[in-house]
A tleap script that builds the chain and sets N, CA, C and O, in Angstrom:
source leaprc.protein.ff14SB
mol = sequence {
  NMET SER ASP PRO VAL PHE ARG PRO ARG VAL
  HIE ILE ILE LEU LEU GLY VAL ALA ASP VAL
  ALA ARG SER ALA ALA PHE TYR GLU ALA LEU
  GLY TRP GLN ARG ALA PRO THR SER HIE ALA
  GLY PHE VAL LYS PHE ASP LEU GLY GLY MET
  ALA LEU ALA LEU ILE SER LYS THR ASP LEU
  ALA LYS ASP ALA VAL GLY GLN PRO GLY ASP
  PRO GLY ALA SER SER ASP LEU ALA LEU ILE
  TYR CYS ALA GLU HIE PRO ASP ASP VAL ALA
  ARG LEU LEU ALA LYS ALA GLU ARG ALA GLY
  GLY SER ILE VAL LYS PRO ALA THR ARG THR
  GLN TRP GLY THR ALA GLY TYR PHE ARG ASP
  PRO ASP GLY HIE LEU PHE GLU ILE ASP HIE
  GLU GLU VAL TRP VAL PHE ASP ARG GLU HIE
  HIE LEU VAL CVAL
}
set mol.1.N position { 0.845 -1.181 0.000 }
set mol.1.CA position { 0.000 0.000 0.000 }
set mol.1.C position { 0.890 1.244 0.000 }
set mol.1.O position { 1.827 1.338 0.793 }
set mol.2.N position { 0.598 2.204 -0.893 }
set mol.2.CA position { 1.409 3.418 -0.990 }
set mol.2.C position { 1.013 4.423 0.084 }
set mol.2.O position { -0.092 4.378 0.624 }
set mol.3.N position { 1.942 5.334 0.382 }
set mol.3.CA position { 1.677 6.385 1.360 }
set mol.3.C position { 0.584 7.314 0.847 }
set mol.3.O position { 0.527 7.590 -0.351 }
set mol.4.N position { -0.278 7.799 1.726 }
set mol.4.CA position { -1.294 8.765 1.292 }
set mol.4.C position { -0.654 10.113 0.971 }
set mol.4.O position { 0.415 10.448 1.481 }
set mol.5.N position { -1.320 10.866 0.127 }
set mol.5.CA position { -0.861 12.216 -0.207 }
set mol.5.C position { -1.192 13.131 0.971 }
set mol.5.O position { -2.322 13.136 1.458 }
set mol.6.N position { -0.213 13.899 1.423 }
set mol.6.CA position { -0.429 14.870 2.497 }
set mol.6.C position { -0.611 16.225 1.828 }
set mol.6.O position { 0.363 16.921 1.543 }
set mol.7.N position { -1.865 16.596 1.579 }
set mol.7.CA position { -2.173 17.822 0.858 }
set mol.7.C position { -1.915 19.059 1.726 }
set mol.7.O position { -2.082 19.000 2.944 }
set mol.8.N position { -1.512 20.173 1.117 }
set mol.8.CA position { -1.269 21.406 1.870 }
set mol.8.C position { -2.582 22.112 2.208 }
set mol.8.O position { -2.965 23.077 1.546 }
set mol.9.N position { -3.261 21.627 3.235 }
set mol.9.CA position { -4.552 22.190 3.642 }
set mol.9.C position { -4.676 22.158 5.157 }
set mol.9.O position { -4.047 21.348 5.838 }
set mol.10.N position { -5.491 23.045 5.654 }
set mol.10.CA position { -5.952 22.993 7.033 }
set mol.10.C position { -7.457 22.854 6.948 }
set mol.10.O position { -8.119 23.671 6.308 }
set mol.11.N position { -8.007 21.837 7.580 }
set mol.11.CA position { -9.448 21.614 7.514 }
set mol.11.C position { -10.182 22.153 8.740 }
set mol.11.O position { -11.302 22.650 8.627 }
set mol.12.N position { -9.548 22.053 9.916 }
set mol.12.CA position { -10.175 22.505 11.166 }
set mol.12.C position { -9.148 23.253 11.992 }
set mol.12.O position { -8.017 22.795 12.158 }
set mol.13.N position { -9.541 24.398 12.507 }
set mol.13.CA position { -8.735 25.102 13.492 }
set mol.13.C position { -9.388 24.792 14.832 }
set mol.13.O position { -10.522 25.199 15.083 }
set mol.14.N position { -8.687 24.086 15.676 }
set mol.14.CA position { -9.233 23.642 16.963 }
set mol.14.C position { -8.681 24.515 18.079 }
set mol.14.O position { -7.471 24.575 18.300 }
set mol.15.N position { -9.584 25.189 18.779 }
set mol.15.CA position { -9.182 26.061 19.884 }
set mol.15.C position { -9.612 25.454 21.206 }
set mol.15.O position { -10.785 25.125 21.382 }
set mol.16.N position { -8.689 25.302 22.129 }
set mol.16.CA position { -9.012 24.899 23.488 }
set mol.16.C position { -9.452 26.125 24.265 }
set mol.16.O position { -8.712 27.105 24.353 }
set mol.17.N position { -10.661 26.078 24.835 }
set mol.17.CA position { -11.233 27.248 25.510 }
set mol.17.C position { -11.615 26.910 26.943 }
set mol.17.O position { -11.797 25.740 27.280 }
set mol.18.N position { -11.736 27.924 27.783 }
set mol.18.CA position { -12.103 27.727 29.185 }
set mol.18.C position { -13.564 27.344 29.341 }
set mol.18.O position { -13.906 26.549 30.216 }
set mol.19.N position { -14.426 27.896 28.506 }
set mol.19.CA position { -15.871 27.656 28.609 }
set mol.19.C position { -16.433 27.615 27.188 }
set mol.19.O position { -16.544 28.649 26.530 }
set mol.20.N position { -16.786 26.418 26.721 }
set mol.20.CA position { -17.240 26.243 25.337 }
set mol.20.C position { -18.478 27.095 25.052 }
set mol.20.O position { -18.546 27.754 24.014 }
set mol.21.N position { -19.449 27.088 25.953 }
set mol.21.CA position { -20.686 27.847 25.730 }
set mol.21.C position { -20.395 29.346 25.622 }
set mol.21.O position { -20.930 30.018 24.741 }
set mol.22.N position { -19.555 29.869 26.509 }
set mol.22.CA position { -19.216 31.298 26.477 }
set mol.22.C position { -18.484 31.654 25.194 }
set mol.22.O position { -18.769 32.681 24.578 }
set mol.23.N position { -17.548 30.817 24.791 }
set mol.23.CA position { -16.799 31.086 23.574 }
set mol.23.C position { -17.686 31.002 22.342 }
set mol.23.O position { -17.565 31.816 21.426 }
set mol.24.N position { -18.583 30.011 22.318 }
set mol.24.CA position { -19.512 29.890 21.188 }
set mol.24.C position { -20.391 31.137 21.101 }
set mol.24.O position { -20.658 31.630 20.005 }
set mol.25.N position { -20.837 31.643 22.234 }
set mol.25.CA position { -21.660 32.856 22.244 }
set mol.25.C position { -20.881 34.048 21.694 }
set mol.25.O position { -21.455 34.894 21.008 }
set mol.26.N position { -19.592 34.125 21.983 }
set mol.26.CA position { -18.748 35.201 21.454 }
set mol.26.C position { -18.752 35.173 19.924 }
set mol.26.O position { -18.996 36.197 19.286 }
set mol.27.N position { -18.486 34.021 19.342 }
set mol.27.CA position { -18.430 33.925 17.883 }
set mol.27.C position { -19.803 34.153 17.256 }
set mol.27.O position { -19.906 34.734 16.175 }
set mol.28.N position { -20.850 33.699 17.927 }
set mol.28.CA position { -22.200 33.971 17.433 }
set mol.28.C position { -22.497 35.468 17.469 }
set mol.28.O position { -23.199 35.981 16.598 }
set mol.29.N position { -21.964 36.173 18.475 }
set mol.29.CA position { -22.142 37.624 18.552 }
set mol.29.C position { -21.418 38.345 17.415 }
set mol.29.O position { -21.777 39.470 17.067 }
set mol.30.N position { -20.404 37.705 16.836 }
set mol.30.CA position { -19.727 38.264 15.667 }
set mol.30.C position { -20.542 38.044 14.403 }
set mol.30.O position { -20.219 38.584 13.345 }
set mol.31.N position { -21.614 37.238 14.519 }
set mol.31.CA position { -22.461 36.951 13.379 }
set mol.31.C position { -22.188 35.604 12.734 }
set mol.31.O position { -22.752 35.296 11.684 }
set mol.32.N position { -21.323 34.790 13.352 }
set mol.32.CA position { -21.007 33.483 12.803 }
set mol.32.C position { -22.088 32.496 13.215 }
set mol.32.O position { -22.638 32.596 14.312 }
set mol.33.N position { -22.393 31.545 12.342 }
set mol.33.CA position { -23.460 30.579 12.608 }
set mol.33.C position { -22.874 29.241 13.040 }
set mol.33.O position { -22.008 28.672 12.376 }
set mol.34.N position { -23.370 28.762 14.168 }
set mol.34.CA position { -22.957 27.469 14.716 }
set mol.34.C position { -23.417 26.353 13.772 }
set mol.34.O position { -24.556 26.363 13.305 }
set mol.35.N position { -22.537 25.401 13.496 }
set mol.35.CA position { -22.899 24.261 12.650 }
set mol.35.C position { -23.921 23.390 13.377 }
set mol.35.O position { -23.803 23.178 14.584 }
set mol.36.N position { -24.913 22.888 12.662 }
set mol.36.CA position { -25.946 22.067 13.313 }
set mol.36.C position { -25.404 20.773 13.908 }
set mol.36.O position { -26.064 20.171 14.755 }
set mol.37.N position { -24.244 20.337 13.495 }
set mol.37.CA position { -23.653 19.113 14.045 }
set mol.37.C position { -22.831 19.370 15.308 }
set mol.37.O position { -22.182 18.460 15.824 }
set mol.38.N position { -22.859 20.594 15.800 }
set mol.38.CA position { -22.170 20.927 17.054 }
set mol.38.C position { -22.908 20.313 18.231 }
set mol.38.O position { -24.084 19.966 18.130 }
set mol.39.N position { -22.205 20.183 19.345 }
set mol.39.CA position { -22.844 19.788 20.605 }
set mol.39.C position { -22.168 20.558 21.736 }
set mol.39.O position { -21.201 21.281 21.497 }
set mol.40.N position { -22.657 20.412 22.942 }
set mol.40.CA position { -22.198 21.236 24.066 }
set mol.40.C position { -20.678 21.200 24.261 }
set mol.40.O position { -20.090 22.207 24.652 }
set mol.41.N position { -20.049 20.085 24.001 }
set mol.41.CA position { -18.608 19.964 24.232 }
set mol.41.C position { -17.749 20.216 23.015 }
set mol.41.O position { -16.522 20.212 23.114 }
set mol.42.N position { -18.375 20.439 21.857 }
set mol.42.CA position { -17.614 20.622 20.619 }
set mol.42.C position { -18.463 21.433 19.653 }
set mol.42.O position { -19.372 20.901 19.015 }
set mol.43.N position { -18.163 22.728 19.549 }
set mol.43.CA position { -18.948 23.629 18.708 }
set mol.43.C position { -18.120 23.976 17.482 }
set mol.43.O position { -16.933 24.288 17.582 }
set mol.44.N position { -18.773 23.917 16.309 }
set mol.44.CA position { -18.086 24.176 15.043 }
set mol.44.C position { -18.730 25.350 14.314 }
set mol.44.O position { -19.938 25.573 14.391 }
set mol.45.N position { -17.878 26.093 13.603 }
set mol.45.CA position { -18.317 27.187 12.743 }
set mol.45.C position { -17.713 26.965 11.360 }
set mol.45.O position { -16.514 26.711 11.238 }
set mol.46.N position { -18.542 27.060 10.318 }
set mol.46.CA position { -18.087 26.905 8.943 }
set mol.46.C position { -17.347 28.170 8.535 }
set mol.46.O position { -17.893 29.271 8.602 }
set mol.47.N position { -16.122 28.004 8.120 }
set mol.47.CA position { -15.312 29.139 7.683 }
set mol.47.C position { -15.149 29.154 6.169 }
set mol.47.O position { -14.205 29.748 5.648 }
set mol.48.N position { -16.068 28.502 5.465 }
set mol.48.CA position { -15.983 28.485 4.009 }
set mol.48.C position { -14.913 27.542 3.512 }
set mol.48.O position { -13.891 27.984 2.987 }
set mol.49.N position { -15.129 26.271 3.668 }
set mol.49.CA position { -14.153 25.287 3.226 }
set mol.49.C position { -13.261 24.769 4.336 }
set mol.49.O position { -12.477 23.845 4.124 }
set mol.50.N position { -13.370 25.340 5.485 }
set mol.50.CA position { -12.687 24.852 6.682 }
set mol.50.C position { -13.532 25.234 7.889 }
set mol.50.O position { -14.519 25.956 7.749 }
set mol.51.N position { -13.160 24.762 9.058 }
set mol.51.CA position { -13.973 25.018 10.245 }
set mol.51.C position { -13.135 25.525 11.404 }
set mol.51.O position { -11.958 25.192 11.541 }
set mol.52.N position { -13.772 26.336 12.232 }
set mol.52.CA position { -13.243 26.688 13.534 }
set mol.52.C position { -14.008 25.832 14.528 }
set mol.52.O position { -15.238 25.856 14.545 }
set mol.53.N position { -13.304 25.083 15.350 }
set mol.53.CA position { -13.947 24.221 16.337 }
set mol.53.C position { -13.486 24.613 17.731 }
set mol.53.O position { -12.314 24.917 17.955 }
set mol.54.N position { -14.437 24.598 18.669 }
set mol.54.CA position { -14.164 24.944 20.068 }
set mol.54.C position { -14.335 23.703 20.926 }
set mol.54.O position { -15.320 22.977 20.797 }
set mol.55.N position { -13.375 23.467 21.796 }
set mol.55.CA position { -13.397 22.335 22.717 }
set mol.55.C position { -12.798 22.831 24.033 }
set mol.55.O position { -12.018 23.783 24.024 }
set mol.56.N position { -13.133 22.227 25.137 }
set mol.56.CA position { -12.556 22.689 26.404 }
set mol.56.C position { -11.048 22.435 26.413 }
set mol.56.O position { -10.570 21.463 25.827 }
set mol.57.N position { -10.306 23.316 27.082 }
set mol.57.CA position { -8.857 23.151 27.192 }
set mol.57.C position { -8.515 21.802 27.812 }
set mol.57.O position { -7.563 21.140 27.398 }
set mol.58.N position { -9.302 21.401 28.809 }
set mol.58.CA position { -9.055 20.119 29.471 }
set mol.58.C position { -9.231 18.968 28.502 }
set mol.58.O position { -8.392 18.070 28.445 }
set mol.59.N position { -10.328 18.986 27.730 }
set mol.59.CA position { -10.558 17.911 26.769 }
set mol.59.C position { -9.509 17.904 25.672 }
set mol.59.O position { -9.080 16.838 25.230 }
set mol.60.N position { -9.089 19.084 25.226 }
set mol.60.CA position { -8.053 19.157 24.202 }
set mol.60.C position { -6.740 18.598 24.741 }
set mol.60.O position { -6.066 17.825 24.061 }
set mol.61.N position { -6.378 18.988 25.961 }
set mol.61.CA position { -5.136 18.487 26.544 }
set mol.61.C position { -5.181 16.969 26.709 }
set mol.61.O position { -4.204 16.276 26.424 }
set mol.62.N position { -6.327 16.457 27.172 }
set mol.62.CA position { -6.463 15.002 27.313 }
set mol.62.C position { -6.343 14.317 25.961 }
set mol.62.O position { -5.681 13.287 25.833 }
set mol.63.N position { -6.987 14.895 24.954 }
set mol.63.CA position { -6.968 14.301 23.623 }
set mol.63.C position { -5.570 14.349 23.022 }
set mol.63.O position { -5.130 13.383 22.401 }
set mol.64.N position { -4.866 15.471 23.203 }
set mol.64.CA position { -3.573 15.659 22.565 }
set mol.64.C position { -2.411 15.025 23.319 }
set mol.64.O position { -1.551 14.389 22.707 }
set mol.65.N position { -2.375 15.189 24.629 }
set mol.65.CA position { -1.181 14.760 25.377 }
set mol.65.C position { -1.477 13.923 26.609 }
set mol.65.O position { -0.545 13.507 27.297 }
set mol.66.N position { -2.721 13.668 26.905 }
set mol.66.CA position { -3.037 12.805 28.039 }
set mol.66.C position { -3.633 13.522 29.226 }
set mol.66.O position { -4.696 13.126 29.702 }
set mol.67.N position { -2.988 14.567 29.726 }
set mol.67.CA position { -3.477 15.276 30.907 }
set mol.67.C position { -3.230 16.776 30.770 }
set mol.67.O position { -2.207 17.189 30.223 }
set mol.68.N position { -4.170 17.601 31.269 }
set mol.68.CA position { -3.910 19.046 31.273 }
set mol.68.C position { -2.628 19.347 32.037 }
set mol.68.O position { -2.343 18.722 33.059 }
set mol.69.N position { -1.871 20.290 31.546 }
set mol.69.CA position { -0.624 20.686 32.197 }
set mol.69.C position { 0.593 19.931 31.687 }
set mol.69.O position { 1.722 20.326 31.975 }
set mol.70.N position { 0.386 18.838 30.925 }
set mol.70.CA position { 1.516 18.128 30.342 }
set mol.70.C position { 2.229 19.062 29.364 }
set mol.70.O position { 1.591 19.939 28.782 }
set mol.71.N position { 3.532 18.891 29.175 }
set mol.71.CA position { 4.226 19.716 28.183 }
set mol.71.C position { 3.547 19.594 26.823 }
set mol.71.O position { 3.191 18.495 26.399 }
set mol.72.N position { 3.373 20.707 26.152 }
set mol.72.CA position { 2.731 20.702 24.845 }
set mol.72.C position { 1.214 20.765 24.890 }
set mol.72.O position { 0.567 20.711 23.844 }
set mol.73.N position { 0.622 20.880 26.096 }
set mol.73.CA position { -0.835 20.890 26.206 }
set mol.73.C position { -1.452 22.149 25.621 }
set mol.73.O position { -2.644 22.160 25.312 }
set mol.74.N position { -0.678 23.199 25.462 }
set mol.74.CA position { -1.206 24.410 24.854 }
set mol.74.C position { -0.139 25.041 23.974 }
set mol.74.O position { 1.050 24.760 24.120 }
set mol.75.N position { -0.578 25.894 23.062 }
set mol.75.CA position { 0.358 26.608 22.209 }
set mol.75.C position { -0.242 27.951 21.849 }
set mol.75.O position { -1.446 28.158 22.002 }
set mol.76.N position { 0.579 28.853 21.376 }
set mol.76.CA position { 0.103 30.153 20.926 }
set mol.76.C position { -0.217 30.060 19.443 }
set mol.76.O position { 0.423 29.318 18.698 }
set mol.77.N position { -1.209 30.822 19.032 }
set mol.77.CA position { -1.653 30.782 17.649 }
set mol.77.C position { -2.298 32.107 17.309 }
set mol.77.O position { -3.055 32.651 18.113 }
set mol.78.N position { -2.016 32.630 16.145 }
set mol.78.CA position { -2.711 33.817 15.648 }
set mol.78.C position { -3.458 33.433 14.385 }
set mol.78.O position { -2.882 32.855 13.464 }
set mol.79.N position { -4.716 33.749 14.346 }
set mol.79.CA position { -5.544 33.519 13.173 }
set mol.79.C position { -5.719 34.866 12.472 }
set mol.79.O position { -5.840 35.902 13.125 }
set mol.80.N position { -5.732 34.842 11.141 }
set mol.80.CA position { -5.809 36.099 10.402 }
set mol.80.C position { -7.073 36.143 9.563 }
set mol.80.O position { -7.397 35.205 8.836 }
set mol.81.N position { -7.785 37.272 9.686 }
set mol.81.CA position { -8.931 37.549 8.840 }
set mol.81.C position { -8.549 38.711 7.936 }
set mol.81.O position { -8.114 39.757 8.418 }
set mol.82.N position { -8.706 38.535 6.637 }
set mol.82.CA position { -8.360 39.583 5.675 }
set mol.82.C position { -9.604 40.400 5.344 }
set mol.82.O position { -10.574 39.878 4.794 }
set mol.83.N position { -9.564 41.669 5.681 }
set mol.83.CA position { -10.677 42.583 5.425 }
set mol.83.C position { -10.676 43.026 3.967 }
set mol.83.O position { -9.640 43.028 3.301 }
set mol.84.N position { -11.857 43.402 3.487 }
set mol.84.CA position { -11.986 43.830 2.095 }
set mol.84.C position { -11.558 45.279 1.876 }
set mol.84.O position { -11.192 45.647 0.760 }
set mol.85.N position { -11.597 46.101 2.915 }
set mol.85.CA position { -11.273 47.527 2.792 }
set mol.85.C position { -10.488 47.940 4.040 }
set mol.85.O position { -10.741 47.404 5.119 }
set mol.86.N position { -9.551 48.872 3.922 }
set mol.86.CA position { -8.777 49.290 5.094 }
set mol.86.C position { -9.640 49.775 6.263 }
set mol.86.O position { -9.315 49.517 7.422 }
set mol.87.N position { -10.733 50.474 5.961 }
set mol.87.CA position { -11.604 50.979 7.030 }
set mol.87.C position { -12.311 49.856 7.782 }
set mol.87.O position { -12.743 50.042 8.920 }
set mol.88.N position { -12.429 48.691 7.144 }
set mol.88.CA position { -13.082 47.551 7.793 }
set mol.88.C position { -12.281 47.020 8.974 }
set mol.88.O position { -12.844 46.397 9.873 }
set mol.89.N position { -10.973 47.261 8.980 }
set mol.89.CA position { -10.137 46.744 10.067 }
set mol.89.C position { -10.628 47.288 11.409 }
set mol.89.O position { -10.880 46.513 12.331 }
set mol.90.N position { -10.766 48.585 11.527 }
set mol.90.CA position { -11.228 49.187 12.786 }
set mol.90.C position { -12.655 48.747 13.114 }
set mol.90.O position { -12.972 48.485 14.274 }
set mol.91.N position { -13.510 48.666 12.106 }
set mol.91.CA position { -14.908 48.264 12.344 }
set mol.91.C position { -14.999 46.833 12.863 }
set mol.91.O position { -15.775 46.547 13.775 }
set mol.92.N position { -14.215 45.948 12.288 }
set mol.92.CA position { -14.242 44.552 12.726 }
set mol.92.C position { -13.629 44.395 14.111 }
set mol.92.O position { -14.096 43.583 14.910 }
set mol.93.N position { -12.590 45.163 14.398 }
set mol.93.CA position { -12.024 45.135 15.748 }
set mol.93.C position { -13.060 45.606 16.769 }
set mol.93.O position { -13.196 45.014 17.840 }
set mol.94.N position { -13.781 46.661 16.436 }
set mol.94.CA position { -14.813 47.182 17.343 }
set mol.94.C position { -15.917 46.150 17.554 }
set mol.94.O position { -16.423 46.002 18.666 }
set mol.95.N position { -16.288 45.447 16.508 }
set mol.95.CA position { -17.320 44.408 16.636 }
set mol.95.C position { -16.845 43.301 17.569 }
set mol.95.O position { -17.613 42.807 18.396 }
set mol.96.N position { -15.590 42.916 17.437 }
set mol.96.CA position { -15.028 41.890 18.317 }
set mol.96.C position { -15.026 42.364 19.771 }
set mol.96.O position { -15.319 41.589 20.681 }
set mol.97.N position { -14.698 43.624 19.980 }
set mol.97.CA position { -14.684 44.167 21.340 }
set mol.97.C position { -16.097 44.206 21.925 }
set mol.97.O position { -16.293 43.861 23.091 }
set mol.98.N position { -17.079 44.623 21.127 }
set mol.98.CA position { -18.469 44.638 21.610 }
set mol.98.C position { -18.959 43.238 21.964 }
set mol.98.O position { -19.799 43.078 22.850 }
set mol.99.N position { -18.441 42.236 21.282 }
set mol.99.CA position { -18.851 40.856 21.521 }
set mol.99.C position { -18.156 40.238 22.732 }
set mol.99.O position { -18.496 39.127 23.137 }
set mol.100.N position { -17.181 40.948 23.315 }
set mol.100.CA position { -16.506 40.437 24.513 }
set mol.100.C position { -15.020 40.206 24.355 }
set mol.100.O position { -14.357 39.752 25.288 }
set mol.101.N position { -14.491 40.510 23.190 }
set mol.101.CA position { -13.055 40.386 22.984 }
set mol.101.C position { -12.325 41.614 23.503 }
set mol.101.O position { -12.952 42.579 23.940 }
set mol.102.N position { -11.005 41.576 23.455 }
set mol.102.CA position { -10.215 42.727 23.893 }
set mol.102.C position { -9.245 43.114 22.778 }
set mol.102.O position { -8.620 42.260 22.148 }
set mol.103.N position { -9.137 44.408 22.555 }
set mol.103.CA position { -8.245 44.907 21.523 }
set mol.103.C position { -6.817 44.834 22.047 }
set mol.103.O position { -6.515 45.341 23.128 }
set mol.104.N position { -5.947 44.204 21.278 }
set mol.104.CA position { -4.532 44.104 21.615 }
set mol.104.C position { -3.762 45.226 20.932 }
set mol.104.O position { -2.883 45.853 21.523 }
set mol.105.N position { -4.116 45.463 19.671 }
set mol.105.CA position { -3.488 46.528 18.883 }
set mol.105.C position { -4.577 47.131 18.008 }
set mol.105.O position { -5.191 46.410 17.221 }
set mol.106.N position { -4.837 48.435 18.119 }
set mol.106.CA position { -5.879 49.056 17.289 }
set mol.106.C position { -5.480 49.031 15.817 }
set mol.106.O position { -4.328 48.758 15.478 }
set mol.107.N position { -6.432 49.315 14.962 }
set mol.107.CA position { -6.144 49.389 13.526 }
set mol.107.C position { -5.001 50.376 13.321 }
set mol.107.O position { -5.084 51.538 13.719 }
set mol.108.N position { -3.944 49.896 12.700 }
set mol.108.CA position { -2.723 50.672 12.544 }
set mol.108.C position { -2.242 50.564 11.109 }
set mol.108.O position { -2.235 49.481 10.525 }
set mol.109.N position { -1.844 51.686 10.552 }
set mol.109.CA position { -1.269 51.679 9.209 }
set mol.109.C position { 0.104 51.036 9.292 }
set mol.109.O position { 0.918 51.418 10.133 }
set mol.110.N position { 0.370 50.067 8.430 }
set mol.110.CA position { 1.671 49.400 8.379 }
set mol.110.C position { 2.289 49.647 7.010 }
set mol.110.O position { 1.666 50.269 6.149 }
set mol.111.N position { 3.487 49.173 6.809 }
set mol.111.CA position { 4.113 49.346 5.496 }
set mol.111.C position { 3.409 48.511 4.429 }
set mol.111.O position { 3.595 48.750 3.236 }
set mol.112.N position { 2.596 47.530 4.850 }
set mol.112.CA position { 1.900 46.658 3.899 }
set mol.112.C position { 0.432 47.021 3.738 }
set mol.112.O position { -0.164 46.711 2.706 }
set mol.113.N position { -0.162 47.666 4.725 }
set mol.113.CA position { -1.587 47.967 4.670 }
set mol.113.C position { -2.083 48.487 6.006 }
set mol.113.O position { -1.495 49.398 6.590 }
set mol.114.N position { -3.174 47.896 6.483 }
set mol.114.CA position { -3.755 48.261 7.765 }
set mol.114.C position { -4.032 46.978 8.533 }
set mol.114.O position { -4.556 46.011 7.980 }
set mol.115.N position { -3.676 46.979 9.812 }
set mol.115.CA position { -3.872 45.765 10.606 }
set mol.115.C position { -4.070 46.109 12.076 }
set mol.115.O position { -3.634 47.159 12.548 }
set mol.116.N position { -4.725 45.222 12.777 }
set mol.116.CA position { -4.902 45.328 14.213 }
set mol.116.C position { -5.160 43.938 14.773 }
set mol.116.O position { -5.442 42.998 14.029 }
set mol.117.N position { -5.061 43.819 16.083 }
set mol.117.CA position { -5.228 42.521 16.734 }
set mol.117.C position { -6.249 42.602 17.857 }
set mol.117.O position { -6.381 43.626 18.527 }
set mol.118.N position { -6.973 41.492 18.051 }
set mol.118.CA position { -7.813 41.329 19.231 }
set mol.118.C position { -7.637 39.926 19.775 }
set mol.118.O position { -7.172 39.021 19.083 }
set mol.119.N position { -8.020 39.770 21.040 }
set mol.119.CA position { -8.059 38.448 21.657 }
set mol.119.C position { -9.513 38.113 21.943 }
set mol.119.O position { -10.293 38.975 22.346 }
set mol.120.N position { -9.871 36.848 21.730 }
set mol.120.CA position { -11.211 36.399 22.102 }
set mol.120.C position { -11.248 36.217 23.618 }
set mol.120.O position { -10.214 36.388 24.264 }
set mol.121.N position { -12.389 35.880 24.211 }
set mol.121.CA position { -12.461 35.776 25.672 }
set mol.121.C position { -11.502 34.758 26.297 }
set mol.121.O position { -11.238 34.830 27.497 }
set mol.122.N position { -10.980 33.819 25.518 }
set mol.122.CA position { -10.032 32.842 26.044 }
set mol.122.C position { -8.585 33.198 25.730 }
set mol.122.O position { -7.678 32.412 26.004 }
set mol.123.N position { -8.367 34.375 25.158 }
set mol.123.CA position { -7.006 34.832 24.904 }
set mol.123.C position { -6.422 34.434 23.560 }
set mol.123.O position { -5.244 34.692 23.312 }
set mol.124.N position { -7.214 33.805 22.673 }
set mol.124.CA position { -6.703 33.462 21.347 }
set mol.124.C position { -6.550 34.737 20.526 }
set mol.124.O position { -7.426 35.602 20.520 }
set mol.125.N position { -5.445 34.830 19.851 }
set mol.125.CA position { -5.062 36.041 19.137 }
set mol.125.C position { -5.536 35.997 17.685 }
set mol.125.O position { -5.302 35.022 16.971 }
set mol.126.N position { -6.204 37.069 17.262 }
set mol.126.CA position { -6.665 37.226 15.890 }
set mol.126.C position { -6.107 38.526 15.334 }
set mol.126.O position { -6.026 39.534 16.035 }
set mol.127.N position { -5.727 38.488 14.077 }
set mol.127.CA position { -5.343 39.705 13.371 }
set mol.127.C position { -6.418 40.007 12.341 }
set mol.127.O position { -6.878 39.112 11.631 }
set mol.128.N position { -6.813 41.262 12.262 }
set mol.128.CA position { -7.648 41.738 11.165 }
set mol.128.C position { -6.697 42.531 10.280 }
set mol.128.O position { -6.053 43.474 10.741 }
set mol.129.N position { -6.609 42.151 9.010 }
set mol.129.CA position { -5.582 42.682 8.136 }
set mol.129.C position { -6.177 43.103 6.799 }
set mol.129.O position { -7.061 42.429 6.269 }
set mol.130.N position { -5.702 44.198 6.262 }
set mol.130.CA position { -6.030 44.580 4.886 }
set mol.130.C position { -4.736 44.936 4.185 }
set mol.130.O position { -3.978 45.793 4.638 }
set mol.131.N position { -4.496 44.256 3.062 }
set mol.131.CA position { -3.354 44.551 2.210 }
set mol.131.C position { -3.826 44.437 0.768 }
set mol.131.O position { -4.568 43.516 0.427 }
set mol.132.N position { -3.406 45.354 -0.066 }
set mol.132.CA position { -3.807 45.340 -1.470 }
set mol.132.C position { -3.314 44.091 -2.198 }
set mol.132.O position { -3.889 43.712 -3.219 }
set mol.133.N position { -2.273 43.452 -1.702 }
set mol.133.CA position { -1.699 42.288 -2.401 }
set mol.133.C position { -2.573 41.036 -2.304 }
set mol.133.O position { -2.435 40.131 -3.128 }
set mol.134.N position { -3.479 40.966 -1.305 }
set mol.134.CA position { -4.302 39.771 -1.167 }
set mol.134.C position { -5.346 39.731 -2.273 }
set mol.134.O position { -5.963 40.748 -2.591 }
set mol.135.N position { -5.539 38.562 -2.854 }
set mol.135.CA position { -6.499 38.352 -3.932 }
set mol.135.C position { -7.542 37.359 -3.447 }
set mol.135.O position { -7.215 36.361 -2.804 }
set mol.136.N position { -8.823 37.647 -3.766 }
set mol.136.CA position { -9.925 36.807 -3.318 }
set mol.136.C position { -10.779 36.379 -4.496 }
set mol.136.O position { -10.857 37.079 -5.506 }
set mol.137.N position { -11.421 35.225 -4.363 }
set mol.137.CA position { -12.387 34.811 -5.374 }
set mol.137.C position { -13.726 35.473 -5.081 }
set mol.137.O position { -13.829 36.284 -4.161 }
set mol.138.N position { -14.756 35.134 -5.856 }
set mol.138.CA position { -16.072 35.770 -5.705 }
set mol.138.C position { -16.693 35.539 -4.335 }
set mol.138.O position { -17.524 36.333 -3.895 }
set mol.139.N position { -16.307 34.468 -3.656 }
set mol.139.CA position { -16.867 34.163 -2.334 }
set mol.139.C position { -15.946 34.600 -1.192 }
set mol.139.O position { -16.120 34.155 -0.058 }
set mol.140.N position { -14.977 35.460 -1.476 }
set mol.140.CA position { -14.024 36.000 -0.503 }
set mol.140.C position { -13.130 34.907 0.093 }
set mol.140.O position { -12.720 34.988 1.251 }
set mol.141.N position { -12.841 33.897 -0.709 }
set mol.141.CA position { -11.839 32.917 -0.334 }
set mol.141.C position { -10.497 33.442 -0.829 }
set mol.141.O position { -10.375 33.902 -1.964 }
set mol.142.N position { -9.521 33.369 0.016 }
set mol.142.CA position { -8.184 33.844 -0.337 }
set mol.142.C position { -7.600 32.991 -1.456 }
set mol.142.O position { -7.646 31.762 -1.403 }
set mol.143.N position { -7.054 33.651 -2.460 }
set mol.143.CA position { -6.349 32.961 -3.540 }
set mol.143.C position { -4.871 33.118 -3.225 }
set mol.143.O position { -4.329 34.223 -3.263 }
set mol.144.N position { -4.234 32.014 -2.919 }
set mol.144.CA position { -2.822 32.049 -2.487 }
set mol.144.C position { -1.907 31.757 -3.655 }
set mol.144.O position { -0.687 31.741 -3.494 }
savepdb mol mol.pdb
quit
C-alpha cells in the first residue's frame, strides 16, 4: 500500500477554551453561525471550506497529550482575517470588542496595509488585516 498524499490544507482550526458555551456565544455575537452538528462539548463554525472548532482546554489536553498541564498541552496561535477595505479593520475590531473580545493593537497603518489585533475571551489572538496584495475569489476565499 502506498503512502497517502499529504495535501497542503488545514481543515479545522481547533481552539481549546475555558468555557465552550461562552466562547460559542462570542463567535455567534460576531455573526457566525454554529454548525448544526455541534454539541455542548464541541462547537463548530463553517469558515468556508474549513472550520473553527471549540473544545474545552481540558478535553483538548487530554486528547492531545493525556493530561492538562503536560508539556505541549497548549500553544500560541494567531488567526488572520483579511478585510476587504482598510476601514473595515477598525470596524471589525470594534465588533469583536463589543462581543466580549479585547483589543490588543488598534487598527494601525503598516508598510503593507492596515492591521490590528484582538483576543477572544479565552485569549486566542486574531489579526484583522487589509493589504492590497491579497487576492480573493467571488466568495471571498483567499487565492494564495
